[in-house]
FINU-933520 format. One record per residue (C-alpha): x, y, z. Coordinates in steps of 0.02 Angstrom, whole numbers, plus 50000, padded with zeros to 5 digits. Example, Ala and Ser with C-alpha at 12.3 -4.5 7.8 and 13.67 -1.06 7.14 Angstrom:
// FINU-933520
506154977550390;506844994750357;
This chain:
// FINU-933520
495085187453158;496645190153050;498155196753142;499235210653073;500675198153055;499615187152941;499055201352826;500705203252729;500805184352710;499045183652635;499445198052520;501015188952462;500045172952427;498745182652327;500095191452228;500965175052187;499315167452133;498985182052015;500745180851943;500545162051916;498885164451827;499625178051716;501105167051674;499955152651626;498935164051515;500495170751429;501145153051404;499495147651326;499515162851212;501315159151162;500875140951126;499435146651014;500575159150926;501915146050896;500625133450834;499855145950714;501575151250654;502035133650599;502015129850412;500295123950358;499945107150279;499315108650101;498005095550064;498555081849945;497345070949848;497825052649863;496865041649739;496075026849827;496185033250006;494525032750097;493485025150236;494235007750212;495935012450141;497445020550220;499085025250138;500955024750174;502385031350066;503285017249978;504985021250052;504275021150228;503295005150197;504834996150129;505945001450273;506064994550449;505525010850533;503975001450589;504254983350639;503314969050725;504144971550894;503394972651067;503384989651152;504374983251301;505754976551188;506194991851084;507954998151055;508375016651041;509135021950875;510355036150845;510445040650660;510225022350613;510025017350431;508285010550396;508335009950206;509755012050083;509685009849895;510255018549736;508745030149748;508485033449933;509345034550101;508325034950262;509065036850436;508095038450598;508285042650781;507155037750924;506395022251001;506005008450878;504225010150816;503054995150816;501624990250701;500354998150819;501315014450797;501055012150611;499175010750642;499165027150740;500235035750609;499195030150460;497575035550544;498335052450589;498925054750410;497215049850343;496385063050452;497655076150398;497465071750214;495575073550225;495665090350315;495505106750222;497165114550174;497975123950317;496955115550453;497515103350587;496385088550629;495565088950800;495145071350856;494115064250997;495245051451078;493845038651102;493355039850919;495175038350868;495395022450970;493825014850896;494475018650721;495975007850766;494874993650827;495344997351008;494264998651163;494115014651264;494835008851430;496035019151532;497445007851476;497005011151293;497015030051321;498745028551397;499295017151253;498725030351128;499585044751219;501215035051235;501135030351052;500885048150996;502355053851103;503445040351025;502975046250851;503295064550893;505015060150961;505535049550812;506435059650677;507005055150503;508355060750383;507785056050208;508515059550037;507785053049874;508305054949692;507425052349527;507875038949400;508965051549307;509955055349464;509235072549503;508735076349681;506905073649721;506945079649903;508145079950049;507655082650231;508835081950379;510415076450289;511165093850276;511355107750406;510145119050312;508745106250318;507785101150474;507515082950518;505775076350482;504715070750631;503535056150606;502235066850695;502565085450710;501695086850878;500025087250965;499045096551098;497875087651216;496285095951279;495815087151440;494125095751451;493555089351281;494655073751286;495305077951113;496955079951023;497455093050897;498755085350782;500145093850687;500865084950534;502435092050454;501915098650282;503445090850201;502565074050211;501455080050069;502945079349950;503425061850006;501645055849970;501585064649800;501685057049625;500735041549683;502275035249775;501265026749911;500475010049947;498655007949993;498254997950149;496614988550164;496114995050335;494764982550385;495884967850340;497344975550434;496314977750592;495764959550583;497544952650578;498124942050724;499984943050689;501044958650689;502174951050556;500644949950443;500404968650461;502234971650421;502144961150263;500514969350210;501434985950200;502854978150100;501754969249972;500974985149908;502634993749869;503004982649719;502094981549552;502764964049523;501364951049529;502614938049590;503664944049736;505204935949812;506164940749968;507564931450055;507134925750231;508674934750295;508074951450225;506334948850297;507084944050465;508154959750471;506704970650417;505664963450560;507074966850685;506974948550734;508454944750846;508294925850851;508904912350734;508314911350554;507574894050581;506534901050725;505934915550617;505294903950480;503754897150576;503214915050618;503404919750435;502394904650378;500984909350497;500974927250433;500974921850251;499544909850287;498534923750366;498844935450219;498264921650101;496684918650205;496284937250192;496494936950004;497994948549997;499214935849921;499104919149832;500164903349830;501354908349971;502824896749996;504604895950058;505874888549940;507734888249903;508344899249761;509554893649626;510924901649732;510464891149882;509614905349977;507984902650072;506654914450006;504814918050029;503794918549869;502004924149840;500854931649710;500064948349740;498194946249719;497754963749662;498714976249559;499304992449643;498035006449631;
């Protein structure tokens, strides 16, 4: 039997429950409205991309935004310079991204690029993990979720010019232009165990005019060394059949904090693996005419 003293308390609890439910419904509606109000991604055709090929813009692939570092040893950047040349300036903020972040990002971009214009890809998280060559354990699900959060939190300022000096695009360098997130955001549906991804539509312009490198996906997933993955991205950005890079530049690009002589064995292992996979030929480390140690290799296939 409910006493008269308890009746107001029960009524209050019921009222609070109804208010909470209404607030949750309004929040969900607002989230949907905000998501639908975002600029839509216009589908871009990338020649060569497909089941066994992924793509990455050349400027991103050349930079050190992604690097062969372990997740537990990542620094946090604040408007750090990741690539500077006569034609481009890239700065970034967020926790340093690793090569496994690059895997997540390229797969997300592939799914967005193959979606109809204006749609966001909805992915089953188990299928997504399998597409990365990962198992579907609880630890892998957490790894994926953490990786997507890292990508969503990492923002770029990027400005590129054409050969004649005219501006190609500029994002985040001026007050009137928003910074560019690596991943615009995502929603997770616990019931269906799926993600809905949002990719900033400005990425379409960065991928345009064939300014991207193709990544052999099956070979990438078979690599044992993270440095091999890093170099795979770099190789495709140059049309030169013979490519040369100083060891110091490669060391800095890999965010390797140790001594150069300690970096060399890791580089030799990575070059050997790339040669075994048929991505490069005749890799070697030699001293240039200026007395600088450099890695030299031949690109096996021409850029697509």
